[in-house]
Steps between C-alpha positions, in 0.01 A plus 500: 500500500555410134211427267614137465497461878141628526379239249712227662340577839152502348565155353585381853181652638670791677304825465528854631192724507634785280735505197594834341687484166620823345763640267628507144523132402152377411620146433560419868180671613290321237652166595376530860162648403434227243593228748276651767209524256528156344678271745432594862148361505361184342242567232219381725585769760598786268144583395413586862834613641689687227439874455674703227505881511649758262633825642335733250152358564523416869411672824726445799203423726379221267845343507521516879153346531604217268818442701309490830251244375554142622560223245210276397552126541880546492799585719579824325390749239715693252452869415707637211531871425645566154623837367487644851705798382184627329289490815398814688543516877701181503665606825160443665580129484743570784249410771444154353872436437570587862245246623438244222285189513715186521263299278538751213796510261504856364734549201558846350662593166634858496686527169751755369485697823611480860303597807656800675733344757463799733128443555346304784325282241836385360634427848191295587530304174862412572429417864182297463514360147735334254644795307677454165643790299610384153763653272580448134793264475809637325571389143824345628292274727275369220722204399521366857127561559410320176731210579338462842154506341608228256643286781171525687333351191770232462627662179838625381610726216810549286698820571424639155134408533485686832661808344258492206197469727600784732622733226175451311259541792687732737393565858148359476489213750144396421577472131822306565303248706223479239749437218675231705164334565425509127837347414474229767164384360670443165809324635315175572737287710804719437617725786766722338400814306725590206533809282307306230206473745517875568492568127209264433274564797582858606547637151847653519756413233807324638713652221358852475461660842662758727722232655643406159538868406714574804707187429559622143594847625739345753686337210467804271314280253340771288335270245319296767399815689340645188318173423352500851393863471337425163304223671388751764390737221284223350367398843455824700343322799794261534732758652397868505786746527381607848587148620812449289694808614465439878605137449808601303582767758473239774731265308773760436468632856597153620781488243624827652490337844739228377784754506447558871445135595865464607524138386553288192309205644174452311296391803626797703418740216153348455433552871641855497290619205190292586465272197460128442848341469377336178499845331804662658714425194281740295569784744871423515525482121319833461737663752797390287341598167399850611748575785426745783471815285295318236242378753470852642433623147237229440314591820497866393368406154225287652396791719495736199294260290258440784430875497471497120251213517260720696557801273747701711728710278415284199263495206246215494679187372387139455620278785682264262694782333589646840630164624705437184658843529579435866653159427726646228624763748551245778720290277681790334 
């Protein structure tokens, strides 16, 4: 069962006695936990029927006793266990999970870990409760995920604005949602987010960013590339080299994939290499400017400079100087 389905069922008044949420992606876990804590009970009932426990400070017996208590002046009570991965003897909750109280909604957050699937405890959780194991979404899935989030808020975004937002934030779903909320508050009646909005409200320059750097490299525009790098030198937090190099490697990796796409149709190529059709011209142009051997060489240079940036086989060098040297070699 997906996280969205759990919340949708709760809104309809459909409850299961036990919900176990584990795994790498905190965003999805936090979404369910926050809803359970703040929305399952009206304020008048929460003071009597909402219990919050933290794994580090909690005893399994206290949690079971809370779960077995009957609600006061209400149909149900809610028991939330946060940071369950820090709790000792958590498998001793097995007895309660196997025979839970129907008037209790027990929601557990078990972050950054997974319960051992070979144990009886894991089998009981999957058999008797709602069991969700979350994974980090791939970077390639971020545009679609962000678009879906925007649609759910009745918002849209320009292709370049979407690229700026994702390139700047990366794979941090909570922060993406927070930034979108911040932008939407400032849009007033407008529903479309532009790159100007990203620049003003998120704080990333629409002219000097990793996205513009890769576009300049794709065209072998040395002057523009150097101007962007100089901006990065003056604003170190805007785009640290540890974020720039993986982004450029990802771009040229997709350029390399163009040669194996087996088609000249832009939509087919966009689908084959996994990019928005709006940007496919940049990848096609770069494939013509650098050719097959040239792109191979660029990927090798990016790998070498990634090692240099962490001090492997290289003397300590300022990030800006390292990037300028790399750009000169890429365009040589």
